[in-house]
C-alpha positions in Angstrom: 21.4 25.8 23.2 17.7 24.8 24.0 16.8 23.4 27.3 16.1 19.6 27.0 13.2 19.8 29.5 11.3 22.2 27.1 12.1 20.4 23.6 8.9 19.2 21.9 9.1 15.5 21.0 7.0 13.3 18.8 4.1 11.4 20.7 4.9 7.7 21.2 1.8 7.0 19.1 3.8 8.3 16.1 7.3 7.1 17.1 7.0 3.9 15.0 9.2 1.8 12.9 7.7 -1.6 11.9 6.1 -2.3 15.2 3.3 -4.6 15.9 0.0 -3.0 16.9 -1.8 -4.2 20.0 -4.6 -6.9 19.4 -7.3 -4.3 20.0 -6.1 -2.3 17.1 -6.2 -5.3 14.8 -9.7 -6.1 16.0 -10.8 -2.5 15.4 -9.4 -2.5 11.8 -11.4 -5.7 10.8 -14.6 -4.2 12.5 -13.9 -1.1 10.5 -13.4 -3.1 7.2 -16.9 -4.7 7.9 -18.3 -1.3 7.2 -16.9 -0.9 3.7 -17.3 -4.6 2.4 -20.3 -5.9 0.9 -19.1 -9.5 1.6 -18.6 -8.7 5.3 -22.1 -6.8 5.3 -23.9 -10.0 3.7 -21.9 -12.9 5.2 -23.6 -14.3 8.2 -20.1 -15.4 9.3 -18.2 -13.7 12.1 -14.6 -12.6 10.7 -11.9 -14.4 12.2 -8.9 -12.9 14.0 -6.1 -15.4 13.7 -3.5 -15.5 16.4 -0.6 -16.7 14.3 0.5 -17.9 11.1 -1.0 -21.4 11.2 -2.4 -23.1 8.2 -5.8 -21.8 7.7 -8.8 -24.1 6.5 -12.5 -23.0 6.5 -14.7 -25.9 6.5 -18.7 -26.0 6.1 -20.9 -28.4 8.1 -21.7 -31.8 6.5 -24.9 -33.6 7.0 -25.6 -35.8 9.9 -26.8 -39.6 9.6 -29.9 -40.7 11.4 -29.2 -44.1 12.9 -31.9 -46.9 13.4 -31.2 -49.4 16.2 -28.4 -51.7 15.0 -27.9 -49.6 11.9 -24.4 -49.4 10.2 -22.4 -46.1 10.3 -21.7 -44.8 6.8 -20.1 -41.9 5.3 -22.2 -38.8 4.8 -23.7 -38.7 1.4 -22.4 -35.1 0.7 -18.9 -34.4 2.0 -18.4 -31.1 3.7 -16.8 -28.4 1.6 -13.2 -27.6 2.8 -11.1 -24.9 1.3 -7.6 -23.7 2.4 -8.0 -19.9 2.7 -5.8 -17.8 0.5 -3.7 -15.1 2.2 -3.0 -11.6 0.8 -0.7 -9.1 2.4 -2.3 -5.7 2.2 -1.0 -2.3 2.9 -2.1 1.2 3.0 0.2 4.4 2.9 -1.4 7.7 4.0 0.7 11.1 3.7 0.3 13.5 6.4 2.0 16.9 7.3 5.3 16.5 9.0 4.1 18.7 11.7 1.7 16.0 12.7 4.8 14.3 14.4 5.1 17.2 16.9 1.3 17.7 17.5 0.4 17.2 21.2 -0.4 13.7 22.2 -4.3 14.0 22.0 -4.1 15.5 18.4 -1.5 12.7 17.4 -3.9 9.9 18.7 -6.9 11.5 16.9 -4.6 11.5 13.7 -3.8 7.9 14.2 -7.6 7.0 14.7 -8.5 8.8 11.6 -5.8 7.1 9.5 -6.9 3.7 10.9 -10.4 4.6 9.8 -9.3 5.2 6.2 -6.9 2.0 6.3 -10.0 -0.1 7.8 -12.1 1.1 4.8 -9.4 0.1 2.3 -9.2 -3.3 3.8 -12.9 -3.7 3.5 -12.8 -2.7 -0.2 -9.9 -5.0 -0.7 -11.9 -8.1 0.5 -14.6 -7.2 -2.1 -12.1 -6.8 -5.0 -10.3 -10.1 -4.1 -13.4 -12.3 -3.5 -15.5 -10.8 -6.5 -12.9 -9.9 -9.2 -9.5 -11.5 -7.8 -7.7 -8.3 -8.6 -5.7 -5.8 -6.6 -7.9 -2.7 -6.2 -4.9 -0.3 -6.2 -4.0 -1.3 -9.7 -7.0 -3.4 -11.0 -4.5 -6.1 -12.0 -5.4 -9.9 -11.6 -3.8 -11.6 -8.4 -1.7 -14.7 -8.7 -3.1 -18.0 -7.3 -6.7 -16.7 -6.7 -9.8 -16.6 -9.1 -12.8 -14.2 -8.2 -16.2 -15.3 -8.3 -17.1 -13.0 -11.2 -14.3 -14.4 -13.5 -15.3 -16.7 -16.5 -13.6 -19.6 -14.7 -14.7 -18.6 -11.1 -17.2 -21.2 -10.8 -20.4 -18.9 -10.5 -23.3 -19.1 -12.7 -23.2 -16.3 -15.0 -26.5 -14.8 -16.0 -26.6 -12.3 -19.0 -28.9 -9.2 -18.7 -32.0 -9.4 -21.0 -34.1 -6.8 -22.7 -37.0 -6.7 -20.3 -35.4 -4.9 -17.6 -33.7 -5.0 -14.0 -36.8 -6.8 -12.5 -36.7 -9.6 -14.9 -32.9 -9.8 -14.7 -33.4 -10.2 -10.9 -35.8 -13.1 -11.3 -33.3 -14.9 -13.6 -30.5 -14.4 -10.9 -32.6 -16.1 -8.2 -33.7 -18.9 -10.5 -30.0 -19.6 -11.4 -29.3 -20.9 -7.8 -32.5 -21.4 -5.9 -33.0 -25.0 -6.6 -29.7 -26.2 -4.9 -28.7 -23.4 -2.5 -30.0 -20.9 -0.1 -30.3 -17.4 -1.1 -29.4 -14.8 1.8 -27.8 -12.0 0.0 -27.4 -9.9 -3.2 -24.5 -7.4 -3.6 -25.5 -4.9 -6.5 -23.6 -2.2 -8.3 -25.0 1.1 -7.7 -26.3 1.5 -11.3 -28.3 -1.6 -11.0 -29.6 -0.9 -7.6 -30.9 2.4 -9.0 -32.6 0.5 -11.9 -34.5 -1.7 -9.4 -35.2 1.5 -7.2 -37.1 3.2 -10.0 -39.4 0.5 -10.8 -43.1 1.2 -10.3 -46.1 -0.8 -10.1 -49.1 0.3 -12.4 -50.4 2.2 -9.4 -47.2 4.2 -9.1 -45.9 2.4 -5.8 -42.2 1.3 -5.8 -41.7 -2.4 -6.5 -38.7 -2.7 -4.3 -39.3 0.0 -1.5 -36.5 -1.1 0.9 -33.7 -1.4 -1.7 -30.4 0.1 -0.5 -28.2 2.7 -2.5 -25.5 2.4 -0.1 -23.6 -0.3 1.6 -25.9 -0.3 4.7 -28.0 -3.5 4.2 -31.4 -3.2 3.0 -33.8 -5.8 1.2 -34.7 -6.7 -2.4 -37.8 -8.9 -2.6 -37.0 -9.9 1.2 -33.3 -10.8 0.3 -30.7 -8.9 2.3 -29.0 -6.5 0.1 -26.0 -4.2 -0.1 -24.8 -1.7 -2.6 -21.2 -0.7 -3.7 -19.1 0.1 -6.7 -16.8 -2.6 -5.4 -19.5 -4.9 -7.0 -18.7 -4.0 -10.5 -15.1 -3.1 -9.7 -14.9 0.5 -10.5 -11.2 0.4 -10.3 -10.8 -2.3 -13.1 -10.1 -1.6 -16.6 -11.7 -2.9 -18.9 -15.3 -2.7 -17.2 -16.3 -5.9 -15.6 -20.0 -5.5 -16.8 -21.0 -7.2 -13.4 -24.3 -5.8 -12.1 -25.1 -8.1 -9.2 -24.1 -11.1 -7.2 -26.6 -13.4 -5.5 -26.4 -16.6 -3.6 -25.5 -17.9 -0.2 -23.0 -15.5 1.3 -22.3 -18.0 4.1 -20.2 -19.7 1.6 -17.6 -16.9 1.9 -15.3 -16.8 4.8 -12.7 -14.0 5.6 -10.4 -13.2 8.4 -7.4 -11.1 9.4 -4.2 -12.1 11.0 -3.8 -10.6 14.4 -0.2 -9.0 13.5 -0.9 -5.6 12.2 2.3 -3.4 11.7 2.6 0.2 11.2 5.6 2.6 10.6 6.2 6.2 10.0 8.4 6.9 6.8 10.1 10.2 6.8 12.2 10.1 3.6 12.0 9.0 0.1 8.9 8.3 -2.1 7.4 5.2 -0.6 4.2 5.7 -2.8 5.5 6.9 -5.9 4.7 10.8 -5.0 7.2 13.7 -4.4 9.9 13.2 -2.0 8.6 13.4 1.6 11.3 15.6 2.7 10.8 18.1 0.0 7.2 18.7 0.4 7.3 18.5 4.3 5.3 15.2 4.7 5.7 11.8 6.4 3.9 8.7 5.1 2.4 6.2 7.8 2.1 2.9 6.5 0.1 0.1 8.0 0.3 -3.5 6.7 -1.5 -6.9 7.7 -2.6 -10.3 6.0 -6.1 -11.0 5.2 -7.3 -14.5 4.2 -10.3 -15.5 2.3 -12.0 -18.7 1.0 -14.9 -19.2 -1.2 -16.3 -22.8 -0.2 -18.5 -23.3 -3.1 -18.7 -20.9 -6.0 -21.8 -22.6 -7.4 -23.6 -21.1 -4.6 -23.6 -17.7 -6.5 -25.0 -16.3 -9.7 -23.5 -13.3 -11.3 -25.6 -10.8 -13.4 -23.6 -9.3 -16.3 -24.7 -6.8 -18.8 -24.4 -7.7 -22.5 
């Protein structure tokens, strides 16, 4: 019989069963999500970390009335946009070796941090897939009760790519929204970003020298820009044909509920793979709720290939 004092036990960090993670973990997940989302990279709005399950409403600012002496107060000419955010429960399931349960505490905590990093990136990509395409990124299937910006009924202005090249298409995009809205961001598919990158002047200089080929923000013609395969929806079949989305990204609001739960699953097939016990693995599942709202779809134009 083994000595109980020397028996190896799983670190507390991995002994979980549907527990609610501390609020700093929830904050770290949304901070990590910002590094994987073009919406987060381009939006000037800080993500909201909600404290509870209250009814969530995002409201844009209205216009002020300038009053002369004795003037009558009137309603503002333009009512502020107000939208109830749509909530989505998102989860990520990561398989690791069963031996991870018995690692020393430092190794176990490193494992948890790495998993949280992967899960944060998944949440970030989910925000883009929901806002742009209204689909589940894991399956590519449309979501119920939410229409993405790039859908035919999404409300954004659709611009069809022409025959004169990426530069002319970019001019057409800006022209579609510039009269009525500020333009403070452009999200690009990688292929379209590369088409702009290779453009040269007659002297051989790059037309758009600051264009980003990654999610790290750069600029296109002075407009803040980010590039990702979430823009064209790589996981979606058939192809969306989306090449770029431009407009006022302050019109997109997003947040995460503070309650983030995690659990270690030791048996069965929680992700459709082989039985965990038979392959010596465990699954770590994290779930939370995100909320998104598009205040005014008309503030955006979407470039689609023919």
